[in-house]
Backbone bond lengths (Angstrom), bond angles and torsions (degrees), N, CA, C in turn:
res aa  C-N    CA-C-N  psi(-1)  N-CA   C-N-CA  omega(-1)  CA-C   N-CA-C  phi
1 M - - - 1.462 - - 1.530 111.55 -
2 G 1.342 118.15 -12.08 1.447 121.08 178.43 1.516 111.47 68.51
3 Y 1.334 114.93 -153.62 1.458 119.54 -178.48 1.525 111.30 -68.18
4 H 1.328 115.04 -35.73 1.465 118.29 -176.24 1.523 109.82 -84.57
5 H 1.297 116.49 132.02 1.455 118.51 170.47 1.510 108.65 -144.42
6 Y 1.299 115.50 143.44 1.457 120.98 -176.61 1.526 110.22 -89.99
7 M 1.325 114.39 136.93 1.453 119.00 173.78 1.526 107.42 -70.43
8 R 1.312 115.90 158.31 1.467 118.36 -179.88 1.528 109.41 -63.51
9 G 1.324 116.21 157.32 1.449 120.81 -179.27 1.514 111.23 -56.36
10 M 1.323 116.36 136.35 1.456 119.81 -174.40 1.518 109.83 -112.72
11 S 1.324 115.16 156.89 1.452 120.96 -177.30 1.516 111.73 -68.83
12 N 1.330 117.92 -16.82 1.450 119.51 -177.65 1.521 112.13 -99.94
13 G 1.320 118.27 18.89 1.452 119.80 178.06 1.511 111.07 118.86
14 G 1.328 116.72 -135.35 1.452 120.20 -178.57 1.512 111.57 -110.54
15 S 1.328 116.52 158.24 1.457 121.19 175.17 1.507 108.90 -151.43
16 I 1.317 115.84 157.99 1.447 121.64 177.66 1.516 107.59 -149.48
17 F 1.337 116.06 139.40 1.453 121.43 -174.87 1.519 109.51 -140.68
18 S 1.315 116.99 136.69 1.457 121.69 177.97 1.518 110.14 -126.99
19 R 1.332 116.49 130.20 1.462 120.42 174.15 1.526 111.71 -81.78
20 G 1.324 116.63 -28.04 1.453 119.72 -171.02 1.508 114.30 -110.38
21 E 1.314 116.94 -92.81 1.451 120.70 -175.90 1.532 111.19 -74.82
22 P 1.336 117.50 150.18 1.469 120.24 177.92 1.519 111.30 -60.33
23 L 1.298 116.46 155.21 1.456 122.20 178.09 1.522 110.08 -74.44
24 T 1.314 115.95 139.14 1.457 121.11 178.46 1.527 109.78 -90.04
25 N 1.324 116.00 164.88 1.464 119.91 177.19 1.525 111.59 -61.65
26 A 1.343 116.96 -35.17 1.460 119.95 179.68 1.530 110.47 -64.22
27 E 1.321 116.97 -41.98 1.461 120.49 178.78 1.522 110.77 -66.93
28 L 1.330 115.92 -41.83 1.460 119.97 179.46 1.524 110.86 -64.29
29 H 1.309 116.96 -43.02 1.463 120.64 -176.97 1.524 111.57 -65.16
30 A 1.328 116.17 -31.88 1.460 119.84 -178.04 1.523 112.54 -69.57
31 R 1.331 117.96 -31.35 1.459 120.87 -174.81 1.524 114.51 -116.16
32 V 1.327 117.70 -26.17 1.466 120.89 -176.35 1.533 108.97 -132.58
33 P 1.329 117.08 66.11 1.469 120.40 -173.88 1.524 114.90 -64.85
34 S 1.335 118.08 -22.44 1.465 119.60 -177.09 1.526 112.08 -65.98
35 I 1.326 117.85 -16.50 1.467 120.91 175.87 1.525 110.75 -61.12
36 F 1.324 116.39 -27.62 1.461 121.17 -172.02 1.526 113.57 -96.62
37 A 1.322 118.26 5.41 1.464 120.67 179.33 1.527 109.97 -64.28
38 T 1.309 117.33 127.58 1.464 121.69 178.23 1.527 111.66 -108.22
39 E 1.325 116.67 -8.59 1.454 121.40 177.56 1.516 109.02 -126.52
40 A 1.314 115.88 164.73 1.453 120.59 178.82 1.527 110.37 -81.01
41 H 1.331 116.13 156.66 1.464 120.13 173.82 1.524 109.51 -63.04
42 E 1.299 116.44 151.47 1.472 121.73 -175.26 1.520 113.07 -60.90
43 S 1.321 118.27 -17.41 1.466 121.56 179.75 1.525 112.43 -76.27
44 R 1.337 117.98 -13.37 1.461 121.95 -177.17 1.527 110.81 -84.92
45 S 1.335 115.30 151.21 1.458 120.49 178.44 1.528 109.87 -82.67
46 A 1.337 115.36 175.04 1.462 120.58 -178.84 1.524 111.49 -66.40
47 R 1.345 117.90 -20.17 1.466 120.93 -179.75 1.521 112.53 -76.54
48 F 1.330 116.61 -14.86 1.462 120.95 -178.27 1.530 109.15 -76.92
49 A 1.333 116.21 121.43 1.472 120.67 179.63 1.521 109.32 -99.29
50 P 1.321 117.99 109.12 1.466 119.70 179.55 1.524 111.02 -64.99
51 V 1.333 115.46 144.41 1.463 121.39 176.28 1.526 106.89 -118.25
52 P 1.331 118.34 99.98 1.467 119.83 179.57 1.530 110.20 -66.20
53 T 1.326 116.52 114.49 1.460 120.01 -179.60 1.526 111.18 -60.58
54 I 1.321 117.22 -33.37 1.458 120.12 -179.38 1.527 110.82 -63.10
55 T 1.332 117.94 -32.10 1.463 120.96 178.20 1.526 110.45 -65.65
56 V 1.331 115.78 -44.17 1.464 120.45 178.27 1.529 109.95 -66.62
57 L 1.335 115.96 -41.75 1.463 119.87 179.49 1.525 110.78 -60.40
58 D 1.315 117.48 -42.75 1.462 120.06 178.72 1.529 110.80 -61.86
59 G 1.340 116.11 -38.87 1.457 119.75 179.03 1.520 112.05 -65.81
60 L 1.327 116.58 -40.81 1.460 120.21 179.71 1.526 111.52 -72.85
61 R 1.328 117.04 -32.40 1.465 119.56 174.66 1.529 110.55 -60.38
62 A 1.324 115.98 -38.19 1.464 119.93 179.50 1.521 111.38 -64.44
63 E 1.330 116.54 -21.92 1.464 121.67 178.59 1.522 112.51 -96.93
64 G 1.337 116.93 7.83 1.458 119.90 175.53 1.513 115.27 99.12
65 F 1.341 118.50 2.35 1.462 121.20 178.73 1.524 109.90 -92.67
66 E 1.319 116.10 141.40 1.461 121.76 -179.72 1.528 110.09 -133.78
67 P 1.345 117.91 146.91 1.472 120.60 179.10 1.527 111.40 -82.27
68 F 1.331 115.97 135.89 1.465 121.17 176.91 1.536 111.62 -123.66
69 F 1.316 116.95 -8.34 1.461 120.56 176.97 1.521 108.20 -149.76
70 A 1.327 116.09 141.16 1.459 120.98 176.02 1.518 108.84 -152.00
71 Q 1.315 116.14 146.84 1.460 121.10 174.63 1.515 109.36 -153.43
72 Q 1.324 115.75 157.56 1.450 119.63 174.99 1.515 110.04 -137.32
73 A 1.317 115.03 156.05 1.457 121.70 -177.13 1.523 110.63 -79.33
74 R 1.314 114.70 151.64 1.463 120.54 176.95 1.528 109.67 -80.97
75 T 1.291 116.19 148.18 1.449 121.57 172.93 1.523 109.12 -136.46
76 R 1.327 116.72 144.99 1.451 121.42 177.87 1.521 112.06 -96.26
77 I 1.327 115.53 -0.54 1.461 119.94 -179.52 1.518 109.14 -88.65
78 E 1.318 116.10 122.62 1.460 120.71 -176.72 1.524 110.72 -60.69
79 G 1.328 116.01 132.93 1.455 121.43 177.53 1.511 114.93 85.95
80 K 1.349 117.66 -3.91 1.460 119.76 -176.28 1.525 112.83 -93.14
81 A 1.329 117.79 -12.04 1.462 121.40 -177.78 1.525 111.92 -61.70
82 E 1.334 117.17 -22.95 1.462 120.08 179.84 1.522 112.41 -79.73
83 F 1.357 117.59 -3.10 1.458 119.94 -174.08 1.533 113.24 -130.68
84 T 1.328 118.08 -4.87 1.453 121.04 -167.91 1.534 113.11 -73.38
85 K 1.326 115.16 172.73 1.467 121.70 -176.42 1.521 111.32 -60.69
86 H 1.335 115.56 140.47 1.455 120.64 179.71 1.527 109.99 -145.76
87 M 1.323 115.65 163.55 1.461 121.73 179.77 1.520 109.89 -136.45
88 L 1.310 116.17 138.13 1.461 123.54 175.84 1.523 109.13 -124.57
89 R 1.335 116.07 141.66 1.461 120.90 171.92 1.521 107.25 -117.29
90 L 1.347 115.71 123.43 1.463 121.21 -176.47 1.525 110.15 -118.50
91 R 1.325 115.93 138.81 1.461 121.37 178.14 1.520 109.85 -123.22
92 H 1.315 115.22 151.61 1.454 122.32 175.80 1.523 107.72 -105.65
93 R 1.321 115.65 125.85 1.463 119.35 -177.19 1.521 112.27 -60.06
94 G 1.323 117.20 -25.04 1.454 119.75 -178.27 1.513 113.77 -85.16
95 I 1.333 117.87 -4.29 1.465 120.42 -178.66 1.527 108.48 -116.37
96 V 1.323 115.51 60.40 1.457 123.08 176.87 1.518 107.59 -125.34
97 N 1.350 116.71 129.01 1.456 118.40 -177.07 1.526 111.57 -91.49
98 E 1.338 115.62 176.06 1.453 120.84 -176.21 1.528 112.58 -67.40
99 A 1.311 116.77 -20.93 1.470 120.67 -179.07 1.520 111.87 -82.60
100 G 1.335 117.19 2.76 1.460 119.56 -179.59 1.512 112.52 76.65
101 E 1.333 116.19 43.72 1.455 122.25 179.26 1.523 108.30 -130.96
102 A 1.321 116.49 149.65 1.461 119.46 -175.26 1.522 110.91 -139.70
103 F 1.328 115.83 143.47 1.457 121.73 172.31 1.522 108.95 -72.07
104 E 1.313 116.71 146.00 1.463 121.32 178.15 1.528 110.98 -132.00
105 I 1.300 115.32 155.79 1.463 121.75 165.34 1.520 106.60 -109.85
106 V 1.323 116.34 123.91 1.460 122.23 -179.77 1.527 107.75 -101.73
107 L 1.324 117.08 120.30 1.461 122.69 -179.61 1.521 110.18 -107.34
108 V 1.316 116.55 133.71 1.466 122.27 174.36 1.521 107.52 -128.09
109 N 1.332 116.92 132.21 1.459 120.45 -178.26 1.518 110.16 -154.38
110 A 1.312 116.28 162.61 1.466 123.05 172.92 1.517 107.78 -158.44
111 N 1.301 116.66 141.34 1.464 120.75 177.07 1.525 111.67 -110.93
112 D 1.360 114.55 26.13 1.466 119.72 175.61 1.530 111.15 -118.76
113 G 1.335 117.08 12.08 1.457 121.13 177.54 1.513 115.32 87.78
114 T 1.327 118.87 2.90 1.468 120.91 -177.01 1.527 113.27 -89.32
115 S 1.331 118.06 -6.91 1.455 119.64 -179.50 1.513 110.77 -161.42
116 A 1.346 115.21 140.78 1.452 119.88 167.57 1.525 107.58 -72.86
117 Y 1.320 116.60 169.98 1.466 119.15 174.60 1.521 107.18 -80.10
118 Q 1.330 116.66 127.14 1.460 121.26 -176.96 1.517 110.36 -129.35
119 M 1.332 115.57 143.90 1.455 122.45 176.30 1.518 108.78 -131.24
120 I 1.328 116.01 127.08 1.454 123.07 -173.91 1.526 108.52 -128.64
121 P 1.337 118.26 135.11 1.467 118.38 174.79 1.519 110.76 -70.00
122 G 1.321 116.28 139.51 1.461 120.80 -179.54 1.513 111.34 -134.87
123 F 1.328 115.57 179.32 1.462 121.86 -178.84 1.516 107.67 -146.18
124 F 1.322 117.04 144.05 1.463 121.41 -177.27 1.519 109.49 -126.06
125 R 1.335 115.92 132.94 1.460 122.67 -179.29 1.526 107.74 -112.89
126 F 1.329 116.48 111.54 1.458 121.43 -170.09 1.526 113.18 -67.18
127 V 1.344 118.23 -33.73 1.460 120.36 -173.29 1.527 111.98 -58.85
128 C 1.314 116.67 -30.31 1.458 119.90 -179.05 1.523 112.25 -125.68
129 A 1.341 116.27 9.27 1.469 120.94 -177.31 1.522 110.28 52.69
130 N 1.340 115.45 41.71 1.456 121.85 -174.74 1.523 109.59 -95.62
131 G 1.321 117.35 112.36 1.452 121.68 178.08 1.513 111.01 -93.07
132 L 1.327 116.86 124.50 1.457 122.49 -177.21 1.520 109.33 -112.57
133 M 1.322 116.09 159.19 1.456 120.79 172.02 1.518 108.12 -125.63
134 A 1.324 116.15 134.27 1.451 120.68 -178.30 1.530 110.70 -71.15
135 G 1.313 115.25 158.74 1.461 120.53 -178.06 1.513 112.57 -81.01
136 E 1.314 116.22 -169.93 1.453 121.79 -173.32 1.525 112.81 -76.46
137 T 1.333 117.62 -2.93 1.461 120.31 173.82 1.521 109.96 -61.38
138 F 1.325 115.63 -31.38 1.456 121.45 -178.96 1.522 109.70 -100.61
139 E 1.317 114.85 152.56 1.462 119.99 -171.38 1.522 112.45 -68.08
140 E 1.316 115.37 129.90 1.461 121.76 169.29 1.516 107.14 -106.29
141 V 1.301 117.13 125.78 1.453 121.90 -177.98 1.516 109.30 -97.52
142 K 1.318 116.89 128.72 1.456 122.04 175.73 1.520 108.95 -122.07
143 V 1.314 116.31 135.66 1.459 121.74 -179.45 1.522 108.52 -128.55
144 R 1.327 116.47 124.34 1.462 120.52 178.36 1.526 109.86 -75.45
145 H 1.315 115.12 153.20 1.461 121.00 178.83 1.532 109.44 -81.68
146 S 1.322 115.38 71.86 1.458 120.98 178.49 1.522 108.51 -158.46
147 G 1.328 116.39 157.07 1.453 120.79 176.93 1.521 112.78 60.30
148 N 1.335 115.67 -138.55 1.460 122.21 -178.23 1.525 109.87 -86.82
149 A 1.325 116.01 62.70 1.455 120.66 -173.32 1.530 112.18 -63.92
150 I 1.329 117.29 -42.98 1.466 119.91 -175.93 1.526 110.73 -63.11
151 G 1.327 116.76 -44.39 1.461 119.85 178.58 1.518 111.85 -61.68
152 E 1.328 117.21 -40.36 1.455 121.11 179.68 1.532 111.26 -67.42
153 V 1.329 116.42 -36.02 1.464 120.34 179.65 1.524 110.81 -64.78
154 I 1.313 116.57 -47.69 1.466 119.72 -178.88 1.525 110.49 -64.30
155 E 1.325 117.09 -40.07 1.470 120.38 176.20 1.528 110.49 -63.04
156 G 1.333 115.53 -40.27 1.469 119.80 179.68 1.513 112.39 -64.80
157 A 1.327 117.38 -35.37 1.463 120.35 179.20 1.518 110.82 -60.61
158 Y 1.322 116.99 -38.15 1.462 119.84 178.65 1.528 111.45 -71.33
159 R 1.337 117.02 -30.94 1.471 118.98 175.92 1.524 110.47 -66.30
160 V 1.334 116.68 -39.38 1.466 120.12 177.12 1.525 109.91 -65.20
161 L 1.325 116.24 -40.23 1.458 120.17 180.00 1.523 111.44 -59.89
162 E 1.325 117.09 -32.17 1.462 120.61 179.37 1.526 112.24 -62.93
163 D 1.339 116.79 -19.02 1.464 120.54 179.84 1.521 112.72 -80.27
164 A 1.336 118.36 -8.36 1.465 121.07 -175.60 1.529 113.06 -52.78
165 P 1.341 119.84 -48.89 1.470 118.95 179.50 1.525 113.12 -63.10
166 R 1.328 116.78 -37.36 1.466 120.00 -179.62 1.521 111.34 -67.96
167 V 1.338 116.69 -40.21 1.459 120.22 177.47 1.527 109.85 -63.17
168 A 1.345 116.70 -43.37 1.466 120.92 179.10 1.525 111.18 -62.36
169 D 1.322 116.55 -39.62 1.464 120.24 177.80 1.524 111.18 -64.07
170 Q 1.341 116.42 -39.33 1.460 119.60 179.17 1.523 110.79 -65.74
171 V 1.322 116.90 -39.53 1.465 120.57 177.42 1.530 110.07 -61.04
172 Q 1.324 117.25 -44.15 1.462 120.32 178.44 1.524 111.50 -62.54
173 R 1.324 115.76 -35.95 1.467 119.82 176.72 1.517 110.61 -63.82
174 F 1.339 116.91 -45.02 1.465 120.34 178.25 1.527 110.99 -59.87
175 K 1.333 116.54 -38.45 1.465 120.16 -178.06 1.527 111.94 -67.72
176 S 1.319 117.05 -26.24 1.468 120.89 -175.80 1.530 112.92 -83.93
177 I 1.327 117.49 -7.70 1.463 121.61 -175.56 1.524 110.19 -100.02
178 R 1.321 116.91 124.33 1.459 122.05 178.08 1.532 109.42 -96.18
179 L 1.314 115.84 137.49 1.459 121.14 -178.27 1.524 111.21 -108.51
180 Q 1.318 115.17 143.89 1.456 121.28 169.33 1.533 108.02 -79.42
181 D 1.322 116.59 162.44 1.468 120.29 -178.77 1.520 111.26 -56.26
182 R 1.325 117.15 -42.48 1.468 120.16 -177.32 1.527 110.57 -65.54
183 E 1.321 117.91 -34.67 1.462 121.06 179.24 1.528 110.67 -68.14
184 R 1.308 117.15 -38.39 1.458 120.70 175.80 1.523 109.95 -65.06
185 E 1.329 116.88 -38.28 1.457 121.07 178.61 1.527 111.28 -64.13
186 I 1.327 116.02 -38.53 1.470 120.22 178.83 1.528 110.01 -63.90
187 L 1.334 117.15 -40.94 1.459 121.28 177.65 1.528 110.43 -61.52
188 A 1.327 116.65 -43.05 1.461 121.35 -179.99 1.526 111.27 -67.45
189 E 1.328 117.36 -38.39 1.467 120.71 179.59 1.527 110.91 -64.17
190 A 1.337 116.26 -41.21 1.464 119.80 179.21 1.530 110.13 -66.25
191 A 1.333 116.74 -41.73 1.458 120.57 178.80 1.524 111.08 -65.14
192 H 1.316 116.44 -38.43 1.460 121.53 179.90 1.535 110.65 -61.51
193 S 1.325 116.19 -41.97 1.466 119.63 -179.46 1.523 111.09 -68.38
194 L 1.341 116.89 -29.33 1.465 119.82 176.74 1.524 111.27 -72.90
195 R 1.338 115.17 -40.71 1.472 120.09 -177.62 1.520 111.97 -74.39
196 F 1.333 116.72 -33.90 1.470 121.34 -178.62 1.529 109.54 -124.51
197 P 1.332 117.90 70.70 1.471 121.25 -175.47 1.522 113.66 -61.24
198 A 1.327 118.31 -22.39 1.469 120.67 -179.02 1.523 112.21 -66.55
199 T 1.344 117.34 -16.17 1.466 119.40 179.07 1.531 110.68 -64.80
200 A 1.338 117.17 -23.65 1.462 120.60 177.67 1.521 111.39 -66.76
201 E 1.336 116.29 -20.18 1.469 121.58 178.50 1.518 111.50 -99.60
202 G 1.324 115.69 11.89 1.458 120.00 177.41 1.507 115.10 88.69
203 K 1.337 117.84 4.40 1.458 120.66 -179.95 1.530 109.84 -83.45
204 A 1.312 115.77 145.46 1.461 120.93 -176.83 1.516 111.51 -79.79
205 A 1.334 116.09 149.02 1.457 123.00 173.31 1.520 108.04 -107.98
206 P 1.322 118.77 155.00 1.471 120.38 -177.30 1.523 113.73 -67.88
207 I 1.324 117.57 -21.87 1.465 120.79 178.79 1.513 109.33 -131.99
208 D 1.329 116.23 159.68 1.453 122.45 175.25 1.527 109.39 -94.16
209 P 1.339 118.30 162.46 1.468 120.67 -179.28 1.522 115.25 -51.78
210 P 1.351 120.68 -40.24 1.474 118.96 -178.91 1.529 114.12 -56.89
211 A 1.335 117.65 -24.23 1.468 120.06 179.66 1.520 111.67 -63.58
212 L 1.330 116.68 -26.69 1.459 120.52 -179.44 1.521 112.13 -73.98
213 L 1.336 117.73 -11.54 1.458 121.81 -179.44 1.529 112.77 -96.66
214 R 1.325 117.69 -1.67 1.458 119.94 -177.47 1.523 110.34 -76.94
215 P 1.340 116.94 116.52 1.474 120.06 -178.80 1.521 111.70 -69.96
216 R 1.304 116.10 148.78 1.465 121.97 179.78 1.527 112.25 -97.90
217 R 1.334 116.81 -5.63 1.465 121.27 -179.79 1.525 108.50 -153.70
218 S 1.322 115.88 158.98 1.466 120.57 -174.93 1.524 111.99 -63.54
219 E 1.342 117.68 -30.41 1.467 120.76 -179.37 1.523 112.46 -62.78
220 D 1.328 116.40 -18.57 1.465 120.33 -174.94 1.528 113.03 -100.89
221 R 1.323 117.20 25.10 1.467 120.15 176.83 1.531 112.12 -96.12
222 A 1.319 116.95 2.97 1.461 120.97 179.23 1.522 110.48 -68.87
223 T 1.332 116.50 163.99 1.468 121.09 -173.58 1.532 113.15 -106.98
224 D 1.342 117.84 9.82 1.466 119.16 -179.40 1.530 110.77 -80.08
225 L 1.311 115.76 162.49 1.467 122.63 -175.98 1.527 111.52 -64.95
226 W 1.333 118.56 -38.23 1.461 121.40 -179.74 1.523 111.13 -62.01
227 T 1.319 116.43 -43.74 1.464 119.95 179.27 1.512 110.74 -65.86
228 A 1.334 116.76 -43.57 1.466 120.43 179.29 1.521 110.65 -59.98
229 F 1.314 116.70 -43.12 1.454 121.17 178.93 1.527 110.85 -61.22
230 N 1.342 117.21 -45.23 1.454 120.82 -179.64 1.521 112.10 -62.83
231 V 1.338 116.93 -42.46 1.466 120.63 -179.85 1.524 110.38 -63.55
232 V 1.318 116.01 -47.03 1.466 120.69 -179.02 1.529 110.00 -64.85
233 Q 1.323 117.01 -43.89 1.461 120.22 -178.62 1.518 111.05 -63.62
234 E 1.336 116.70 -44.77 1.464 120.16 -178.79 1.523 111.16 -63.22
235 N 1.331 116.81 -44.79 1.460 119.91 179.73 1.522 112.13 -67.10
236 T 1.328 116.43 -37.59 1.466 120.61 -178.68 1.520 111.44 -65.70
237 L 1.330 117.45 -42.57 1.457 120.29 -174.73 1.523 113.64 -90.11
238 R 1.306 118.05 -36.46 1.467 119.30 -176.24 1.519 113.33 -84.48
239 G 1.313 117.04 -22.14 1.457 118.91 178.92 1.519 111.53 63.25
240 G 1.338 114.93 -148.45 1.456 120.92 179.46 1.510 114.20 92.42
241 M 1.342 117.98 -15.00 1.470 120.13 178.98 1.525 109.65 -72.10
242 R 1.308 115.68 138.83 1.460 120.88 179.49 1.522 110.22 -97.05
243 G 1.334 115.57 137.29 1.447 120.72 179.32 1.517 110.53 -146.58
244 R 1.299 115.32 -171.76 1.464 120.98 179.22 1.518 109.23 -131.76
245 I 1.309 114.88 147.13 1.445 120.12 -179.71 1.526 109.04 -138.10
246 E 1.318 115.95 141.64 1.461 120.59 -179.34 1.528 109.58 -91.46
247 T 1.320 116.31 127.55 1.457 121.26 179.81 1.522 110.31 -78.16
248 D 1.331 115.99 170.24 1.463 120.63 179.36 1.522 112.00 -61.19
249 S 1.331 116.44 -26.29 1.464 120.14 -179.38 1.524 112.67 -88.04
250 G 1.339 116.11 1.75 1.450 119.45 175.54 1.517 115.58 94.57
251 F 1.326 117.51 0.04 1.462 120.48 178.95 1.533 110.44 -81.96
252 I 1.322 116.01 148.23 1.461 121.70 176.30 1.527 108.18 -95.58
253 R 1.315 116.10 122.52 1.461 121.38 -177.54 1.526 109.64 -119.18
254 R 1.331 116.02 131.88 1.458 119.99 176.21 1.531 109.71 -74.29
255 Q 1.312 114.68 141.78 1.460 118.65 -177.63 1.521 109.99 -146.86
256 T 1.317 116.89 137.60 1.461 122.68 176.23 1.519 108.66 -101.22
257 V 1.325 116.37 131.59 1.461 120.68 -179.90 1.528 109.16 -67.07
258 R 1.307 116.47 128.05 1.455 121.37 -177.95 1.520 111.93 -77.20
259 E 1.315 114.98 150.53 1.461 120.48 173.00 1.527 109.30 -69.45
260 V 1.326 116.87 144.18 1.457 121.32 174.86 1.526 106.97 -82.49
261 T 1.318 116.73 113.08 1.461 120.60 -176.00 1.523 113.64 -112.58
262 G 1.325 118.01 -17.35 1.454 120.02 -179.50 1.516 111.57 -69.25
263 I 1.323 117.38 138.36 1.459 121.96 -178.32 1.525 110.77 -60.60
264 D 1.324 117.83 -48.36 1.459 121.01 -176.31 1.523 112.05 -67.52
265 Q 1.337 117.90 -43.53 1.458 120.20 -179.85 1.521 111.06 -66.38
266 S 1.323 116.81 -40.39 1.462 120.42 178.78 1.523 110.64 -61.94
267 R 1.306 115.97 -44.55 1.465 119.88 -179.63 1.527 111.09 -64.91
268 A 1.329 117.04 -44.52 1.460 120.66 -178.85 1.529 111.77 -63.16
269 L 1.341 117.17 -45.23 1.457 120.64 178.99 1.523 111.17 -65.26
270 N 1.321 116.50 -44.25 1.456 121.25 179.63 1.521 111.63 -54.96
271 R 1.303 115.45 -50.84 1.460 120.04 -174.98 1.522 111.60 -71.43
272 A 1.333 117.28 -35.71 1.467 120.26 177.51 1.521 110.77 -65.39
273 L 1.338 117.12 -39.49 1.462 120.50 179.14 1.524 111.30 -67.39
274 W 1.321 116.73 -38.12 1.469 119.42 176.63 1.524 109.97 -62.36
275 M 1.329 116.69 -43.15 1.462 120.69 -179.98 1.525 111.15 -64.79
276 L 1.330 117.02 -38.82 1.464 119.95 175.67 1.522 110.80 -59.54
277 T 1.324 115.59 -41.32 1.455 120.74 -179.44 1.528 110.44 -66.41
278 E 1.317 116.69 -39.26 1.466 120.12 176.38 1.524 111.01 -62.35
279 R 1.323 117.17 -41.34 1.473 120.28 179.69 1.523 110.90 -65.56
280 M 1.320 116.33 -38.39 1.456 119.68 177.42 1.526 109.96 -63.85
281 A 1.321 117.29 -41.04 1.461 120.94 178.38 1.527 110.70 -62.30
282 E 1.325 116.47 -40.23 1.459 120.43 178.69 1.528 111.64 -63.96
283 L 1.328 116.31 -42.55 1.458 120.75 179.19 1.531 111.01 -64.20
284 K 1.319 116.33 -41.11 1.463 120.26 179.71 1.525 110.97 -66.88
285 S 1.329 116.77 -36.30 1.453 120.27 179.66 1.521 112.28 -70.14
286 A 1.337 114.90 -31.98 1.472 119.46 -178.34 1.523 112.14 -81.35
287 A 1.342 117.26 -16.64 1.466 120.45 -176.71 1.525 111.41 -70.32
């Protein structure tokens, strides 16, 4: 399969991910066709200004950014798959640090009215192919589908790019903070409640919070805040942990935690976890 390999089919539509070479338009078109929509879906009014994601992508490619991940949401409405919500993660080859981490621009768009154009600063960790999204401390750009939308989107992408040094500084700050076992447990407990909100109503989850702290590789056994955040984030979003849950009839059923594949849920969890990590850093600094 070479550098490019396709992730398994997801419940939210199609996705494609590359560890090595950037994704080509042919690869993107095969799995995430809504990126190439140049017109709005027929359900939109004349006031709706379509923003062709491919136009923005071409502009960012000219500035050295390339796509390495893309996905789009599933729709049951015939003919809407060419316009539905999608997400792209772009990296610049020149913004990669010695630790094997890279700044990203995360693009979210839809030309069927389900999403404004959004740009969020992100971070990518090569050792585990872990894509992160920064919290609300950093600017998120939103552009409505009206007026000079394309011009505003391209301008917004450069505003997000300006956050690259600040995001890198925050990562270095997280790396410099050492956590006690109980502090790591608190981070996992907060993440667990975000991933399994029904536990607040007394419903059981297939795994307990400590499962979110189990590293998947030897590099993640360190005790700093950045490593703890990465382990918790990876376990929370990728799932795969096996657990048991008691049914209403009292039977014990084995259950595997599902991967988070929805664009909106992934984004919400990502950003909430980053904010939790920022709060932990603040508490440690104030101690």
